[in-house]
N, C-alpha and C positions, 0 to 999 in steps of 0.2 A: 621519515624520522627513524634513524637507526636504533634508537633506544628501545623501541617496541619490537622485540624479537620473539618469534614463536619457538619456545623452548622444546615443545613437542617435536617440531620439525627438526631442530638441531640434534636432539637425542636420537631421533629415528634413523637418520642416516640416509644417504642417497639411494641405497640399494633396496630399501624396504617397500617402496611404492613405485608402481609403474605408471600410475596416473597422478599427475601433479597439477592441482587446481589452484589458480590464483583467483581469489574472490575480491571484487571491489564492492565495498559495503558502505552504508551510511549508519548514523546513530539511531537504530530502531530496535525496539524490544523483540521484533520477530526473529532476529538472527540467532538469539540464544538457543532456540529450539533446533534450528537447522544445523547450527554448529555441533550440538550434542549428537544429533543423528549421524552426521557425517563422520564424527570421531569414531563411531562404532563400525565403520565400514573398512574392512581390510583391503590393502592394496591401493589405498588412496592417501595422498599427502596434500594437505591444505595449507594455504597461506592467505591471511586476511589483511587487506589494505583498506583502511578506513579513509575514504575521500571526504573529509569533513573540514579541512583547514589545518595548515601546518602548525598553528599556534594553539590548537585545542589541547588542553591537558586533562579535562574532565568530561566524562560521558554520562548521559542519563540512562543508557540501556546496554551498551556493549562493553562495559568495564570488565566483565568476567571473561571475555574472549581474548585469548593471547594474540595480539595484533602483530603482524609482521612489520607494518609501517603505518604511520599516521601522516596523511598528505592532503594537499589541496589541489587547486587548478594547475599549479606549477609542476605537478608530478610527471605529467606527460612529456615535459621538456628536460627531464633530468636523466643522468646516467642510471639512476636507480630503476626507472621504468624499463630500460633496455635490459638491465640485469634480471628483473623479475619476469619479463616476457621471454627471455632466453631460458629461464628456469622451468616455466610451466609448459604444459602441452594442452591445457584447457583454461580458458578465461571466462569466468562467470560474472556478468554485470548484474548486480542486484539493485534495481532502480536505475534507469538510464537517465543521465544528465550530461551536460556539456563536458565536464571533467572526465567522466567515464568514456564518452565518445571519443575524446582525444587520445585516450589510452588504446581503445579499439583500433583507431587509425594507425597506431604504431605496431599493432600485433602482426607478426610474421604469418605468412600463409599456412605454416605448419601448425599454428595454434587454432584449436577449435574454439569458436566464440559462441557463448550461450547468453542470451538476454532473458533474465528472469524478471518479467514485468510485474508491476503491482496494480496498474490501472491508471494512476495519476501520471505515470511517465510515458503513456502511449495514447491516451484518449485524445490528445491534441492532434494526433495524426489522422483521426477520423474525419469525415466530411462535416464541415461547420465548426470544428474545434470544440473546445470545452464549453463555450457559450451556448452551443446548441443543446447542452444538457441541463440548462437552466429553465425553470418555469417562468411564466410571464412576470410574476411579481418579483421573483429573484433577479430576473434580467433588468427590471426597472431599478432595483436597488443597486445592482452592480454598476449600471450606467450613472446613477446618482453619485456613487462613491468615486467613480472615476472623475466626474465633473468637479466634485469637491476637492479632489487632489490637485486638479489643474488650476483651480481658483484660489490656491493658497496665497499667502501674503507675498508681496514682491521680494521681500528680503529672503524669505524661505525659498522662493523660486530661484533666486540668484545663487543661494547657497547650494541648492540641489543641482543647479546647472553646472557649477564649478566642480562639484563632486562627480557629476556625470562625465564632464569633460576630462577630468583626471583619469577616470575609469576607462574612457574611450581611448585615450592616449596610451595608457598602460596596456590595454588589450591589443591595440594596433602593434605596439612594439613586440609584445609576446607572440602575436600571430606571425610577425615578420620572421621570427626565429624558429617558428614551429609550423611549417607549411602543411603538416598533416592534420592540424586542428580542423574539425568539421562539425557541422550540425548533425544531429542524430538522423534526420531524414536522409542525409547524404551517405550515411554509413549502413543503412538498413540491409543492403544486399551483402554486407560482410558478415551478418549474423547467420550462423549455421543452425542454431536451435533456439526456440522460443518457448518460454513457460509463462503461465498465468495462473492466478488463483482458481479460475475455472476455465475449462478448454474452450468455451463458447467465444471468448475474446479473441482467440487465435483466428477464427474464421472472420470476425469483424475486421481484423487487420489485414487478412489475406484479401478480402473484398476491397478494402480501401487502398492498399498499396500495390495491388496487382502483382505482376511477375517479378518485379524487382525484390519483393519480399520472398525469398526462396527458403527461408528457415523451415525446418521440420519441428513438429511439436513434441516436447518432452515435459513431463510433470515434475516440478519441484514443489515441496510443501514447506510451509512455515508454521504449521500447527498440526496437532492431532487431538482426537477426542480426550485421550488420557491426560495429555500434558496441558491442554488449553481449555477445552470446553467442560470437562468433567471436574470442576473445581469445588463444587459445593454439594452437600447432601440434600436431597429433596428438590422440589421444584421452585419456580418463581411464583410465589403465591400472593404477593401484594397487589394492590389495585393501580399502582402508578403506571405512567406511560413513559417509555424511553423514546426520545425523538432525536434522530440523527446520531452521528458519531464524532463530529468535528466542526470547527469553525471554518467551513469551506462552503462556497456557493452551491456546489453540486449536491449538497444535502437538501436544497430547496425547502428550507425551514419556513419561510414566509407563507407559502401555500398551505402548509399544514397548520400553522398557527392561526391563520385566518379561518380555516375550516373548524378547528377545535373551539374557537371563540363563538361559533354559531350553534354549537350543540351542547347538551347537558352532560358534562363529564363528571358530575357529582363532586366527591371530595378527592378525586384523583389529582396527584401532582404530575406535572410534566417535566421530567428530568432531561436536561439538554446539555450534553458534553460540548464544551467550547474551549477546551484547554489546548487542543491541537489546531493548527491552521493560521488564519489571519486575525490578528487582534482587532483591527478596525471593523472587520465583518462581524466578529463576535460581539463587539460593542453594539452594533446596530441590531443584531438579533436579540440581544438582552433587552435593549430598549423597547423593541416591538413586543417581545414576549411579556414583559412586565405590564405594558399598557393593555394588551389584549387579554391576559390571563391573570394578572395581579399576582397574589401570593401563591397561586398554583403553579406558576412558572419558577422552576428551580435550575438555574444555570450552573454548570461546573466550569469554572474559569481557570483553576489551578491544576497542574499535573499532580496525580496521586499514584501511589503504588497500585499495581494491578490487583492485588488482593483486596485493597480497600475499595477500588472501583467495582470489582466483581460483587463485593458485599452490598454496595449501594444499589446496584441494579437488580439484586434479588427481590427488591420490592416492586419491580416492574413486571407485570404479567402481560403487558402489551408493549410492542416495539413498532415504531413507524420509521421506516428507512426510505425516504422519498427520493433516493438516487435513481437516475436514469442509467447510470453505469455501474460497473462492478465496484463495490465499496462496502466497507463495514462487514466483511466476511466473518471476522472474529466475533463481533457482537451477534450477528445473525446466527452463526453456528452454535454459540453458547446458549442463546436464549431458546432456540428451537430444541436443543437437547434437554433443557430444563422445563419445557412445557409451556413457554410463553407463546402468545399469538403474534405473528409477524405480519405486518402490512408493508407491501413494497409497490413501487411504481410498476405498472404493467409493461412499460418499455424496458425495464431493467433486465439485463441478461441473467442476473441472479434469480429473479422471479421466474423466468422462463426455464432456467436450469433446474431449480428446485421443483417446479411443477412437473417437469419432465421426469424427474427422479421419483415422483410420487409423494412429495412432501405436502403437508397442509399449510400453505401460505396463501395470503389474501392480498387483494389490491387496495391501494389507498382510496381508490374511487368508491369502494364499498362503504367507507366511513362517511363520505359525503352523501351517499344514497340512503344509508340506513341509520345514520347518527350513532348514538351510544349503543344501539342494539347490535352493532357490529362487534362490540367488545365482549360478546358472550364467550366464555372460556372454551378452550378446546375440550373435546371428549377424551376419555382415557385412551381409546383406540387411536384417535388422531395423534395424541402425544407419543404413543408407542411407535406409530408409523414414522414420525419425525425423527425419533431416536434411531430407528433402523436406517433411515436415509443418511443421517449424520455419520453413523458407523460405517456405512458403505463407502462414503466419500472420504472421510478423514479418520477412520479407525486406525489404530496402531499398525496392524498388519498391512493395511493398504498403503500407509505412508512408507513403511519400511520396504515394501515391494516396489514402490515408486522410486526409492533411492537406489535400489539394486538395478532396476531397469535403466535409470539414468546413468549409472556407472557402466553398465554393459554397453549402452549406446555410445558413451564417450570412448570406450575401449575400441569399438569397431570403427568409430569416426576417426580416431587418431591414426589408424592404419591407412586410411585413404588420404590423410593430410600429410603423412610423413614424406 
């Protein structure tokens, strides 16, 4: 969409930047921070293409970013993608999906390709796929929901079938004219660099994909202590419990709700964010939560401004993030910084990463074993140590250093791709 033009790029001129980065982004609040940081780096020119659908006119999160284009799946088959790929010497994919993979397939060998993964866009490549990240109760619910969808009314099934058939035909025609369209697993070896919220995920992918995943690791950040975690004065002093971060099965809500219903949590409320993710799953969690915990269960079903959300969770001195994969880093970092006690699944790479760094985090299993005694607040020394860890990993100086290292790495890599 030509109407969205980055005026900063136009005013800057071709001679002011030696590194030209084309960013493929989605509508997420995390980009605002990254955009601001990159704007401060000299010698770098950035263009942002929002792969969200060509008819989108309003954004929830990226409205303040000067977009070069707004596009959808058709973008890879247009002259515009050729123009953009000829302009850039670095292509950064923020969240890998089919439309982004199609663009990567068109990238010339001279373009350095960076995949900045978030977790949800690469965990399906690990052994067992995403379902392997579900607890037993969550897996049962997932299967039940799939069965319910299959057992819809005949009329609805026919309607869905017709829609699916139209989609298949449209997709087949599009593929016929775009031979480079490929699944992300087929384009992994085209990636030169990979970034993740925590570096532990890089090794997981290396182990799973083997030699075809030749990418080197480079760290990109979407948050810092000063911009993201340090948003309120004082600590999280309320008694409430924050459970999960979204309406997705990888939160394993049911396992925790079952556990909390068997122990005395006193007058604590259980705050459960369900505004992001799958509505039908959120409906099921709300139903189970109200049945098991009654009025103590407080679901968040509507999107709210970050400031309002942050204010809400200041009443939570406990957070239970029952993910087996990297997820909810923003929530975890914020709450650790403000003195909350965090419980994570022992299988989580985040749990292992933070423990290795010396943070005081705890396993969900401890709640099952100790009951409400597990909710004893952190000592002052433990809170101070957690702040030190957060500053070491996401402090402003660390994040800025990572950006400059990224730019230096791109500069050197461009020389070998020329």
